[in-house]
PLY file of the C-alpha trace (Angstrom):
ply
format ascii 1.0
element vertex 79
property float x
property float y
property float z
element edge 78
property int vertex1
property int vertex2
end_header
92.98 80.64 82.80
95.28 80.14 79.85
93.73 78.21 77.02
94.39 77.52 73.39
94.52 81.28 72.70
97.24 81.80 75.32
95.18 84.25 77.34
95.92 84.48 81.05
93.46 85.76 83.64
94.81 87.17 86.89
93.58 89.58 89.55
95.08 92.40 91.57
93.23 93.48 94.70
94.43 96.96 95.67
93.91 98.46 99.08
93.19 102.13 99.69
95.83 103.73 97.51
97.42 107.17 97.54
96.59 108.95 94.30
97.55 112.21 92.62
94.43 113.74 94.15
95.65 112.82 97.64
99.02 114.35 96.85
97.40 117.55 95.58
95.15 117.79 98.65
97.89 116.63 101.02
95.70 113.81 102.32
98.21 110.98 101.86
98.33 110.15 105.54
95.16 108.73 107.11
96.08 107.73 110.66
92.77 106.02 111.54
92.92 103.76 108.48
96.66 103.12 108.66
96.35 101.94 112.27
94.38 98.92 110.98
96.73 98.04 108.12
99.42 95.51 109.08
102.10 97.50 107.22
100.79 100.71 108.88
100.53 102.77 105.70
98.55 103.23 102.51
99.91 101.92 99.25
100.91 104.04 96.31
99.65 104.04 92.77
103.15 102.99 91.70
102.94 99.87 93.87
99.71 98.87 92.13
101.30 99.62 88.75
104.24 97.36 89.65
101.90 94.41 90.15
100.12 95.19 86.87
103.48 95.41 85.09
104.41 91.98 86.43
101.23 90.38 85.10
101.69 92.15 81.76
105.32 91.04 81.42
106.92 87.83 80.21
107.83 87.15 83.86
104.21 86.06 84.37
103.88 84.08 81.14
103.10 80.85 83.03
100.95 82.55 85.69
97.18 82.30 85.39
94.36 82.26 87.90
96.50 84.25 90.33
95.26 86.72 92.94
97.70 89.31 94.28
96.47 91.49 97.15
98.47 94.74 97.02
96.99 96.18 100.19
99.53 96.13 103.00
98.10 92.95 104.49
94.46 93.98 104.94
93.43 90.85 103.01
95.34 87.65 103.53
94.00 84.79 101.41
94.25 81.29 102.83
95.79 78.51 100.82
0 1
1 2
2 3
3 4
4 5
5 6
6 7
7 8
8 9
9 10
10 11
11 12
12 13
13 14
14 15
15 16
16 17
17 18
18 19
19 20
20 21
21 22
22 23
23 24
24 25
25 26
26 27
27 28
28 29
29 30
30 31
31 32
32 33
33 34
34 35
35 36
36 37
37 38
38 39
39 40
40 41
41 42
42 43
43 44
44 45
45 46
46 47
47 48
48 49
49 50
50 51
51 52
52 53
53 54
54 55
55 56
56 57
57 58
58 59
59 60
60 61
61 62
62 63
63 64
64 65
65 66
66 67
67 68
68 69
69 70
70 71
71 72
72 73
73 74
74 75
75 76
76 77
77 78
């Protein structure tokens, strides 16, 4: 939460993400896992970085206590 020190606290919940190691080993595609993900694919490290960049930017200056699942729909929080 943002207090008198103007610190915000937010959370990113990544799903199983394709990494450089997966690219090197050519293991990006995991059919059994992807079949259970609503978007039918694994995320990329860049997609996680995009969410981090948002929270770190002035675009999120009034955002605190937020939870962003970056996981293709494997976790859907209820409101």
